PANULUM-572776 format. One record per atom (N, C-alpha, C, O): residue in one letter; x, y negated, z negated. Coordinates in steps of 0.001 Angstrom, whole numbers, padded with zeros to 6 digits, always signed. Example, Ala and Ser with C-alpha at 12.3 -4.5 7.8 and 13.67 -1.06 7.14 Angstrom:
BEGIN
A+013190+005690-007800/A+012300+004500-007800/A+013200+003300-007800/A+014236+003319-008465/S+012850+002250-007080/S+013670+001060-007140/S+012900-000030-007870/S+013409-001138-008039/
This chain:
BEGIN
M+043204-070926+001997/M+041859-070937+002559/M+041658-072334+003450/M+040667-072414+004176/K+042422-073210+003396/K+042478-074390+004784/K+042819-073574+005934/K+042101-073711+006924/N+043876-072667+005993/N+044262-072290+007274/N+043127-071039+007786/N+042763-070838+008945/V+042783-070425+006779/V+041730-069294+007062/V+040240-070113+008018/V+039804-069791+009123/F+039894-070912+007346/F+038824-071984+007926/F+039454-072585+009267/F+038603-072956+010076/H+040563-072723+009589/H+041199-073468+010789/H+041125-072377+011694/H+040718-072592+012836/I+041406-071424+011400/I+041540-070343+012517/I+039948-069850+012794/I+039629-069411+013899/A+039044-069957+011758/A+037929-069403+012043/A+037250-070538+013016/A+036601-070186+014001/S+037421-071800+012710/S+037075-072828+013492/S+037410-072740+015095/S+036608-072936+016009/R+038609-072444+015190/R+039124-072467+016490/R+038500-071186+017236/R+038068-071188+018388/E+038535-070173+016418/E+037973-068916+017196/E+036458-068978+017567/E+035983-068348+018512/F+035656-069886+016644/F+034049-069799+016679/F+034180-070592+018044/F+033549-070064+018960/R+034836-071697+018358/R+034676-072508+019365/R+035144-071826+020826/R+034771-072195+021940/S+035923-070899+020559/S+036558-070138+021496/S+035262-069349+022504/S+035082-069209+023713/Y+034507-068943+021220/Y+033210-068254+021717/Y+032356-068639+022841/Y+031780-067904+023643/F+032377-070266+022741/F+031708-071124+023634/F+032396-071740+024553/F+031776-072337+025434/I+033616-071734+024553/I+034903-072134+025608/I+034629-071151+026647/I+034500-071474+027827/S+034537-069930+026213/S+034541-068660+027390/S+032945-068294+027279/S+032172-068619+026378/P+032684-067541+028431/P+031112-067034+028308/P+030529-066273+027237/P+029325-066295+026981/I+031552-065467+026489/I+030903-064503+025682/I+029919-065141+024820/I+028851-064550+024665/G+030135-066399+024160/G+028983-066816+023131/G+027698-066873+023700/G+026694-066318+023253/W+027809-067819+025061/W+026562-068050+025653/W+025979-066573+026416/W+024773-066539+026661/V+026544-065771+026664/V+026089-064640+027138/V+025403-063798+025948/V+024291-063294+026106/V+026003-063695+024956/V+025525-062954+023876/V+024241-063713+023329/V+023235-063022+023173/L+024174-065099+023013/L+022964-065544+022608/L+022017-065448+024004/L+021068-064672+023897/T+022129-066003+025042/T+021079-065597+026016/T+020428-064203+026166/T+019201-064142+026233/F+021038-063290+026212/F+020938-061905+026450/F+020082-061286+025104/F+019150-060491+025222/F+020572-061795+023852/F+019934-061183+022654/F+018531-062058+022643/F+017495-061397+022573/L+018442-063250+022696/L+017417-063775+022475/L+016255-063496+023742/L+015065-063727+023532/G+016663-063061+024851/G+015587-062514+026017/G+015453-061182+025491/G+014291-060805+025342/I+016362-060385+025176/I+015763-058826+024838/I+015114-058946+023909/I+014071-058306+024044/M+015215-059745+022457/M+014560-059424+021258/M+013310-060273+021532/M+012301-059811+021001/G+013134-061405+022236/G+011764-062186+022632/G+010697-061118+023411/G+009495-061053+023153/Y+011327-060392+024305/Y+010730-059119+024742/Y+009946-058138+023908/Y+008749-057852+023930/M+010910-057715+023190/M+010477-056723+021987/M+009449-057243+021187/M+008409-056643+020914/F+009836-058651+020723/F+008748-059174+019791/F+007385-059393+020690/F+006292-059315+020130/S+007448-059576+021628/S+006161-059883+022530/S+005350-058496+022531/S+004144-058331+022349/A+006357-057544+022789/A+005700-056052+022933/A+005099-055695+021627/A+004009-055124+021602/A+005691-055971+020620/A+005420-055600+019503/A+004034-056401+018953/A+003252-055784+018230/V+003808-057603+019277/V+002739-058526+018964/V+001589-057527+019798/V+000710-056937+019170/A+001721-057431+021245/A+000660-057156+021875/A+000132-055665+021783/A-000842-055226+022396/E+001096-054835+020749/E+000433-053609+020429/E-000046-053538+019323/E-000774-052624+018935/F+000378-054696+018549/F-000475-054930+017250/F-002112-055294+017477/F-003035-054770+016854/V-002229-056283+018486/V-003369-056886+018991/V-004215-055831+019633/V-005436-055830+019477/R-003614-054966+020326/R-004294-053612+020986/R-004777-052679+020030/R-005885-052173+020205/R-004023-052362+018953/R-004477-051679+017664/R-005677-052074+017022/R-006708-051437+016804/S-005297-053450+016712/S-006434-054254+015985/S-007849-054151+016702/S-008888-053813+016135/T-007715-054504+018073/T-008956-054655+018868/T-009545-053466+018826/T-010723-053590+018491/T-009194-052243+019046/T-009378-050856+019255/T-009681-050194+017823/T-010562-049336+017776/L-009045-050525+016745/L-009446-049972+015491/L-009984-050770+014647/L-009784-050500+013463/W-010769-051907+014951/W-011335-052922+014137/W-012085-052266+012849/W-012024-052762+011724/Q-012719-051214+013136/Q-013575-050389+012261/Q-013013-049612+011502/Q-013684-049002+010670/M-011605-049433+011596/M-010748-048642+010633/M-009520-049400+010310/M-008448-049042+010799/P-009602-050462+009491/P-008400-051380+009352/P-007193-050616+008918/P-006062-050878+009326/H-007516-049535+007965/H-006289-048826+007404/H-005446-048119+008308/H-004396-047631+007890/L-005770-048012+009445/L-005248-047499+010653/L-004477-048259+011416/L-003738-047703+012228/V-004496-049621+011311/V-003982-050612+012011/V-002645-051006+011678/V-001748-051132+012513/G-002502-051232+010241/G-001070-051495+009767/G-001187-052986+009473/G-002183-053605+009847/N-000117-053623+008760/N-000057-055118+008612/N+001285-055386+009679/N+001923-054570+010344/L+001426-056845+009553/L+002366-057524+010399/L+003793-056895+010194/L+004575-056718+011129/N+004098-056529+008702/N+005432-056145+008403/N+005674-054905+008990/N+006590-054733+009794/T+004706-053806+008541/T+004950-052487+009186/T+004827-052351+010761/T+005602-051616+011373/M+003848-053068+011396/M+003625-053047+012814/M+004669-053814+013683/M+005078-053263+014705/I+005097-054974+013360/I+005684-055877+014148/I+007345-055984+013529/I+008357-055489+014026/M+007239-056627+012554/M+008598-056924+011791/M+009654-055897+011671/M+010787-056079+012118/Q+009220-054635+010964/Q+009981-053566+010754/Q+010618-053081+012262/Q+011838-053089+012431/P+009808-052715+013195/P+010376-052186+014524/P+011078-053558+015156/P+012121-053306+015759/V+010783-054648+015136/V+011629-055779+015404/V+012995-055582+014998/V+013896-055366+015808/L+013188-055665+013535/L+014521-055797+013231/L+015199-054591+012947/L+016300-054565+012396/G+014456-053406+013375/G+015428-052168+013643/G+015687-052034+014930/G+016601-051286+015277/N+015006-052661+015772/N+015713-052718+017230/N+016659-053796+017230/N+017647-053648+017950/M+016547-054881+016545/M+017660-055562+016712/M+019070-055125+016159/M+020146-055500+016624/A+018887-054245+015055/A+019945-053452+014387/A+020831-052706+015426/A+022038-052819+015636/V+019890-051907+016023/V+020465-051023+017205/V+021393-052089+018517/V+022578-052037+018846/I+020604-052723+018870/I+021067-053864+019950/I+022505-054355+019543/I+023505-054367+020262/F+022376-054806+018074/F+023736-055540+017532/F+024889-054510+017795/F+025983-054744+018308/L+024372-053247+017300/L+025667-052131+016971/L+026053-051733+018201/L+027262-051519+018292/L+025244-051520+019430/L+025686-050816+020391/L+026153-051940+021642/L+026957-051647+022528/V+025594-053039+021535/V+026177-053949+022659/V+026759-055364+022032/V+027781-055787+022571/F+026317-055979+021165/F+026918-057352+021014/F+027550-057266+020099/F+028406-058128+020298/I+027804-056729+018990/I+028818-056617+018031/I+030161-056189+018619/I+031187-056767+018262/P+030191-055062+019628/P+031529-054697+020374/P+031972-055978+021391/P+033150-056254+021616/A+030925-056647+021914/A+031354-057593+022726/A+031910-058778+021913/A+032807-059474+022388/M+031403-059009+020728/M+031789-060097+020000/M+033127-059991+019334/M+033699-061007+018940/T+033716-058636+019175/T+034990-058270+018256/T+035762-057803+019212/T+036908-057789+018761/M+035741-057305+020596/M+036674-056733+021293/M+037805-057802+021846/M+038895-057389+022242/R+037505-059054+021845/R+038956-059699+022001/R+039604-060361+020723/R+040597-061085+020780/L+039019-060076+019712/L+039663-061004+018242/L+041113-060643+018447/L+041883-061578+018668/I+041567-059482+018408/I+043243-059087+018355/I+043689-058604+019513/I+044841-058857+019867/A+042859-057845+020272/A+043162-057274+021722/A+043858-058291+022696/A+044909-058074+023299/E+043002-059588+022761/E+043432-060335+023727/E+044650-061089+023383/E+045523-061394+024195/E+044650-061439+021825/E+045846-061972+021344/E+047207-061017+021843/E+048249-061532+022247/K+046992-059576+021737/K+048051-058762+022094/K+048557-058660+023484/K+049714-058456+023851/R+047292-058869+024320/R+047515-058861+025986/R+048055-060091+026311/R+048776-059996+027304/S+047972-061437+025766/S+048468-062259+026337/S+049465-062818+025786/S+049997-063816+026270/G+049930-062142+024488/G+051248-062413+024007/G+051220-063496+022968/G+052266-063881+022445/T+050048-063994+022657/T+050139-065143+021535/T+050185-064446+020161/T+050474-065082+019147/I+049889-063091+020138/I+050123-062534+018845/I+051170-062797+017981/I+051093-063064+016782/E+052417-062676+018864/E+053917-062841+018342/E+054154-064360+017689/E+054945-064607+016779/L+053300-065307+018353/L+053152-066471+017909/L+052699-066843+016780/L+053198-067793+016176/L+051611-066103+016292/L+050637-066135+015297/L+051553-065494+013973/L+051704-066006+012863/L+052041-064342+014435/L+052698-063521+013370/L+054000-064045+012925/L+054353-063739+011787/T+054824-064841+013695/T+055977-065863+013492/T+055705-066876+012949/T+056636-067555+012517/S+054434-067297+012795/S+054197-068724+012365/S+053958-068644+010678/S+053820-067560+010113/P+053931-069800+010039/P+053610-069469+008447/P+052353-068913+008057/P+052063-068881+006861/L+051547-068458+008952/L+050071-068025+008692/L+050448-066699+008371/L+051207-066101+009134/S+049944-066067+007165/S+049885-064561+006814/S+048927-063687+007835/S+048189-064197+008679/A+049043-062607+007654/A+048384-061418+008275/A+046843-061496+007824/A+045838-061297+008505/T+046943-061785+006702/T+045683-061932+005602/T+044814-063108+006232/T+043602-063006+006424/T+045425-064018+006472/T+044733-065326+006740/T+044280-065094+008384/T+043249-065518+008906/I+045066-064514+008854/I+044665-064364+010499/I+043428-063501+010600/I+042584-063867+011418/I+043167-062282+009810/I+042282-061317+009845/I+040819-061942+009256/I+039718-061680+009741/L+041030-062696+008270/L+039939-063130+007447/L+039286-064587+008505/L+038107-064868+008719/G+040328-065180+008923/G+039787-066316+009729/G+039179-065558+010948/G+037977-065752+011127/K+039804-064748+011789/K+038929-064217+012795/K+037741-063328+012555/K+036865-063138+013399/Y+037760-062842+011463/Y+036570-062040+010743/Y+035281-063278+010122/Y+034139-062890+009878/L+035571-064305+009992/L+034863-065232+009530/L+034034-065841+010964/L+032827-066047+011091/A+034979-066013+011824/A+034481-066603+013260/A+033470-065874+013806/A+032457-066439+014217/S+033647-064375+013881/S+032434-063685+014235/S+031361-063543+013483/S+030253-063295+013958/L+031598-063688+012242/L+030524-063503+011079/L+029670-064789+011267/L+028449-064764+011113/A+030310-065840+011582/A+029445-067257+011788/A+028628-067040+013058/A+027427-067297+013131/L+029300-066592+013964/L+028407-066471+015381/L+027044-065252+015086/L+025996-065109+015715/F+027452-064669+014154/F+026487-063418+014029/F+025179-064060+013253/F+023983-063908+013501/A+025852-064854+012199/A+024620-065751+011430/A+023946-066439+012224/A+022721-066458+012114/L+024613-067175+013225/L+023795-068411+014140/L+022758-067396+014913/L+021590-067784+014878/I+022951-066377+015482/I+022002-065292+016244/I+020743-065159+015389/I+019585-065459+015677/L+021300-064580+014145/L+020198-064230+013183/L+019521-065369+012887/L+018304-065198+012949/L+019888-066579+012560/L+019266-067632+012186/L+018204-068096+013470/L+017024-068360+013237/L+018680-068146+014590/L+017535-068233+015870/L+016407-067295+015885/L+015261-067514+016276/S+016878-066276+015426/S+015699-064994+015477/S+014588-065257+014460/S+013519-064648+014495/L+014872-066137+013602/L+013919-066464+012550/L+012489-067046+013051/L+011460-067091+012376/L+012687-067549+014604/L+011639-067814+014971/L+010462-066777+015110/L+009304-067174+015243/Y+010740-065626+015080/Y+009921-064540+015117/Y+009085-064391+013813/Y+007885-064177+013985/P+009509-064469+012620/P+008902-064146+011450/P+008201-065441+011273/P+007116-065467+010691/Y+008759-066528+011744/Y+007766-067692+011424/Y+006691-067853+012195/Y+005689-068251+011600/I+006575-067621+013601/I+005529-067372+014208/I+004451-066451+013512/I+003282-066827+013427/L+004877-065231+013016/L+003722-064526+012505/L+003222-064956+010997/L+002154-064579+010514/W+004062-065710+010412/W+003786-066471+009069/W+002879-067526+009370/W+001886-067648+008654/K+003072-068323+010340/K+002309-069472+010660/K+000899-069163+011263/K+000052-070054+011319/Y+000653-067900+011713/Y-000664-067490+012080/Y-001190-066605+011769/Y-002251-066272+012297/G-000504-065791+010609/G-001134-064438+009997/G-000434-064397+008751/G+000205-065331+008268/T-000605-063176+008225/T-000315-062929+006625/T+000899-062111+006685/T+000841-060971+007146/L+002123-062672+006201/L+003438-061960+006377/L+003877-061831+004676/L+003702-062703+003825/D+004396-060687+004511/D+005172-060447+003287/D+006674-061075+003597/D+007587-060374+004036/L+006797-062357+003337/L+008232-062972+003267/L+009364-062419+002199/L+010525-062807+002324/L+009049-061632+001294/L+010159-061065+000670/L+010807-059714+001429/L+011984-059352+001441/Q+009557-059050+002099/Q+009977-057916+002799/Q+010849-058333+003897/Q+011886-057703+004105/V+010473-059495+004731/V+011132-059844+005739/V+012563-060354+005522/V+013460-060213+006353/A+012706-060988+004278/A+014070-061436+003650/A+014918-060493+003397/A+016132-060594+003575/S+014208-059298+002868/S+015325-057973+002706/S+015573-057245+003838/S+016528-056483+003990/G+014557-057526+004772/G+014938-056687+006097/G+016188-057523+006900/G+017057-056888+007498/Y+016189-058738+006862/Y+017237-059635+007306/Y+018560-059552+006633/Y+019619-059658+007252/L+018460-059326+005127/L+019683-059130+004150/L+020177-057857+004962/L+021315-057917+005427/G+019381-056648+005186/G+019987-055420+005647/G+020677-055424+006699/G+021829-054991+006727/V+019947-056010+007906/V+020506-056466+009157/V+022120-057044+009042/V+023144-056574+009540/F+021940-058162+008246/F+023105-059050+008294/F+024396-058213+007458/F+025592-058378+007703/L+023880-057368+006514/L+025157-056428+005837/L+025773-055402+006768/L+026946-055030+006793/L+024728-055004+007550/L+024969-053957+008626/L+025878-054702+009703/L+026997-054226+009895/G+025549-055659+010312/G+026408-056385+011234/G+027533-056909+010837/G+028467-057040+011629/A+027627-057335+009406/A+029007-057748+008775/A+029800-056860+008752/A+030945-057173+009081/A+029525-055340+008345/A+030093-054379+008136/A+030690-053569+009720/A+031782-053001+009751/Q+029884-053641+010785/Q+030240-053499+012042/Q+031268-054338+012508/Q+032332-053904+012951/L+030895-055862+012395/L+032163-056757+012740/L+033363-056401+012212/L+034357-056390+012938/S+033443-056034+010773/S+034818-055727+010315/S+035403-054559+010886/S+036626-054472+011000/M+034607-053629+011264/M+035044-052265+011878/M+035513-052714+013414/M+036462-052202+014008/G+034835-053555+013831/G+035133-053842+015221/G+036323-054635+015428/G+036927-054548+016497/L+036694-055363+014550/L+038057-056282+014297/L+039205-055295+014064/L+040300-055439+014607/F+038868-054148+013121/F+040107-053270+013048/F+040355-052647+014225/F+041547-052498+014493/L+039240-052081+015308/L+039547-051404+016260/L+040238-052172+017176/L+041219-051658+017713/S+039843-053573+017530/S+040398-054347+018353/S+041947-054605+018010/S+042679-055005+018915/S+042382-054417+016919/S+043768-054471+016120/S+044586-053171+016588/S+045748-052999+016218/L+043991-052370+017325/L+044669-051005+017655/L+045004-051041+018892/L+045801-050163+019223/T+044587-051930+019885/T+045019-052134+021181/T+045033-053370+021844/T+044482-054416+021501/R+045774-053120+022906/R+045897-054506+023774/R+044571-054606+024881/R+044352-055647+025502/S+043780-053453+025022/S+042688-053734+026089/S+041242-053946+025244/S+040747-053257+024352/Q+040771-055181+025893/Q+039350-055158+025361/Q+038348-054420+025608/Q+037299-054440+024964/V+038664-053487+026859/V+037702-052507+027314/V+037967-051565+026382/V+036977-051241+025726/I+039108-050950+026072/I+039046-049930+024938/I+038604-050241+023726/I+038086-049425+022964/A+038825-051704+023428/A+038421-052392+022064/A+036678-052142+022047/A+036126-051757+021016/F+035972-052389+023215/F+034843-052501+023345/F+034043-051101+023087/F+032994-050976+022456/I+034896-049952+023815/I+034301-048825+023994/I+034259-048074+022852/I+033250-047463+022501/S+035592-048082+022076/S+035632-047570+020820/S+034668-048187+019664/S+034156-047412+018857/T+034477-049283+019604/T+033597-049902+018622/T+032115-049353+019029/T+031344-049120+018098/C+031677-049133+020361/C+030571-048672+020528/C+030456-047338+019990/C+029558-047064+019194/G+031340-046459+020388/G+031384-045158+020048/G+031304-044985+018423/G+030571-044136+017914/A+032071-045809+017709/A+032257-045637+016151/A+030792-046033+015422/A+030294-045506+014427/S+030258-047157+016259/S+028954-047704+015743/S+027888-046673+015892/S+026994-046595+015049/L+027945-045768+017064/L+026945-044889+017333/L+027072-043585+016455/L+026162-042775+016275/F+028050-043530+016060/F+028619-042334+015326/F+028125-042659+013526/F+027812-041815+012686/F+028183-043770+013408/F+027620-043923+012024/F+026225-044333+012034/F+025608-044384+010970/W+025753-044587+012975/W+024180-044506+013289/W+023392-043459+013380/W+022235-043403+012963/I+024237-042263+014145/I+023215-040882+014307/I+023602-040039+013392/I+022815-039127+013136/V+024896-040096+012651/V+025366-039119+011964/V+024362-038417+010918/V+024581-037245+010611/S+023273-039103+010365/S+022578-038397+009707/S+021387-037480+010409/S+020523-036880+009770/W+021512-037494+011846/W+020540-036516+012515/W+021335-035105+012340/W+020834-034046+012718/I+022330-035166+011869/I+023071-033391+011908/I+022115-032775+010970/I+021680-033328+009960/S+021807-031530+011400/S+020776-030643+010515/S+021691-030121+009363/S+022367-029115+009580/I+021750-030695+008243/I+022253-030381+007054/I+021169-030435+005723/I+020440-031396+005479/N+021235-029253+004976/N+020139-029264+003848/N+020590-030718+002997/N+021606-030782+002305/P+019624-031858+003198/P+019714-033083+002269/P+019946-032720+000788/P+020446-033643+000143/D+019707-031631+000128/D+019852-031364-001305/D+021663-030871-001257/D+022356-031049-002259/S+022076-030437-000352/S+023657-030176-000469/S+024638-031230-000629/S+024483-032437-000440/V+025702-030582-001016/V+026887-031858-001321/V+027180-032319+000147/V+027313-033541+000199/A+027325-031661+001409/A+027522-032224+002465/A+026091-033014+003009/A+026184-034051+003667/G+025167-032596+002768/G+024039-033292+003267/G+023823-034838+002665/G+023443-035810+003319/K+024161-034806+001263/K+024416-036048+000510/K+025403-036989+000916/K+025228-038202+001035/I+026799-036140+001188/I+027581-037135+001927/I+027166-037741+003310/I+027216-038956+003505/V+026780-036900+004207/V+026280-037309+005488/V+025319-038598+005360/V+025494-039650+005975/N+024302-038339+004478/N+023204-039252+004410/N+023974-040502+003865/N+023694-041511+004513/Y+024827-040701+002896/Y+025435-041754+002410/Y+026348-042270+003471/Y+026666-043455+003366/V+026835-041575+004493/V+027820-042340+005458/V+027065-042990+006398/V+027518-043914+007073/S+025775-042509+006506/S+024836-042720+007638/S+024401-044396+007509/S+024008-044708+006385/M+024426-045314+008363/M+024079-046722+008306/M+022728-046843+008221/M+022282-047684+007441/I+021890-046089+008947/I+020504-045940+009254/I+019695-045694+007761/I+018603-046118+007383/E+020702-044830+007083/E+019929-044622+005830/E+019635-045810+004947/E+018579-046094+004381/H+020894-046499+004948/H+020907-047672+004006/H+019942-048852+004620/H+019174-049454+003869/L+020010-049127+005898/L+019442-049986+006358/L+018052-049955+006099/L+017373-050945+005825/G+017540-048480+006218/G+016097-048116+006090/G+015339-048887+004988/G+014246-049437+005121/N+016215-048827+003718/N+015485-049228+002295/N+015399-050836+002538/N+014384-051382+002105/F+016213-051513+003085/F+016134-052919+003350/F+014876-053251+004000/F+014063-054066+003564/L+014756-052520+005147/L+013580-052809+006115/L+012232-052577+005261/L+011258-053326+005333/R+012301-051627+004581/R+010993-051372+003591/R+010681-052335+002507/R+009620-052342+001882/G+011741-053202+002312/G+011591-054051+001393/G+012439-053664+000086/G+012344-054325-000949/L+013204-052640+000198/L+013707-052230-001187/L+015087-052511-001317/L+015880-051868-000629/I+015542-053496-002209/I+016866-053705-002322/I+017704-053022-003386/I+017670-053356-004571/D+018552-051925-002836/D+019321-050906-003791/D+020570-051690-003934/D+020961-052271-002921/T+021229-051798-004973/T+022635-051957-005543/T+023638-051010-004690/T+024757-051404-004364/R+023149-049756-004366/R+023829-048723-003856/R+024285-049033-002596/R+025463-049030-002237/D+022983-049393-001706/D+023394-049875-000285/D+024012-051137-000236/D+024808-051139+000703/I+023999-052102-000772/I+024815-053407-000918/I+026506-052779-001190/I+027351-052907-000303/I+026769-052229-002278/I+027861-051559-002627/I+028468-050863-001275/I+029544-051226-000800/Y+027549-049678-000625/Y+028104-049199+000684/Y+028853-050338+001662/Y+030059-050354+001905/F+027874-051270+002156/F+028414-052238+003064/F+029362-052948+002690/F+030242-053219+003506/L+029435-053473+001256/L+030672-054151+001067/L+031900-053686+000977/L+032911-054345+001217/S+031850-052113+000503/S+032963-051234+000535/S+033413-051028+001911/S+034623-050921+002114/F+032612-050961+002845/F+032897-050541+004117/F+033394-051961+005028/F+034063-051852+006055/I+033040-053019+004581/I+033939-054397+004994/I+035216-054539+004289/I+036167-055045+004885/V+035318-054183+003204/V+036834-054314+002675/V+037643-053258+003318/V+038752-053493+003798/L+037144-052220+003326/L+038081-050945+003882/L+038324-051372+005327/L+039480-051201+005713/S+037584-051820+006079/S+037855-052212+007527/S+038676-053240+007657/S+039411-053228+008645/L+038763-054350+006733/L+039433-055443+006620/L+040952-054918+006339/L+041998-055139+006951/F+040702-054226+005307/F+042119-053757+004822/F+042887-052885+005891/F+044090-053120+006005/L+042377-051986+006621/L+042753-051249+007555/L+043350-052216+008798/L+044446-052026+009325/A+042438-053263+009152/A+042782-054254+010130/A+044118-054942+009852/A+044852-055254+010790/H+044425-055167+008663/H+045610-055910+007650/H+046623-055237+008028/H+047564-055693+008677/R+046464-053802+007543/R+047559-053056+007735/R+048089-052788+009279/R+049276-052799+009603/S+046997-052550+010148/S+047611-052549+011627/S+048291-053823+011894/S+049418-053822+012389/L+047694-054878+011606/L+048569-056340+012168/L+049736-056263+011575/L+050749-056591+012193/R+049787-055859+010401/R+051247-055784+009571/R+052252-054975+010185/R+053377-055329+010538/S+051547-053483+010300/S+052618-052752+011259/S+052832-053149+012584/S+053938-052800+012995/Y+052157-053750+013374/Y+052379-054320+014854/Y+053563-055591+014305/Y+054543-055744+015035/A+053496-056143+013513/A+054634-057315+013161/A+055883-056736+012792/A+056941-057363+012841/W+055778-055521+012413/W+057108-054740+012021/W+057717-054191+013105/W+058928-054000+012990/R+057138-053854+014239/R+057345-053189+015283/R+058215-054075+016209/R+058565-053656+017312/
């Protein structure tokens, strides 16, 4: 485990030596700050307009935090996670340093876990900074903190799953551009697959709904923590890391 944390520490520092870490943090906080402000403004507008019909206004969780966390998940999936994972293995292959890693005493498992933990640490840091938004709502209003915690757990698990998939796709190519585009495409597929018009009661419909990430995230955003959703994300992570490991091992044998 010592070697895993050593690689993770090196990779985490590399995010901020290069522009990637700073760009991700800056753009994420800027975009989410705008979306949070827009959600608050809409809530205030509806509250002012419909003050005589409070049941039509909604609460802070429904009107602000759910849309903000949902938008956060989409932005992570389609932009930031592909940017965070595109270089993890692809850049090592392009620069030739992957041969040094594979011929060192480090195992493929150690390399994969170290790089994954580095990307997961950056992702967790971004989520931690975004806690400013629910803090503001809690400070000046009434907020269901358990529902917020459930929503953040869902976004974290979804991001962790996508990071593992991005790492796997990065291990398949030497090009960061190809790794970025393929991760965007795969993320989009798992997000919109439930849009296919299939009878939800049929076997195919149940499979599609289970594969869809938006279906599993939706329960967390509503404050429902279901073990089936947790198992889905954890299984996705384990499978993706296993495939990344096999990809790296097959490259070492070539």
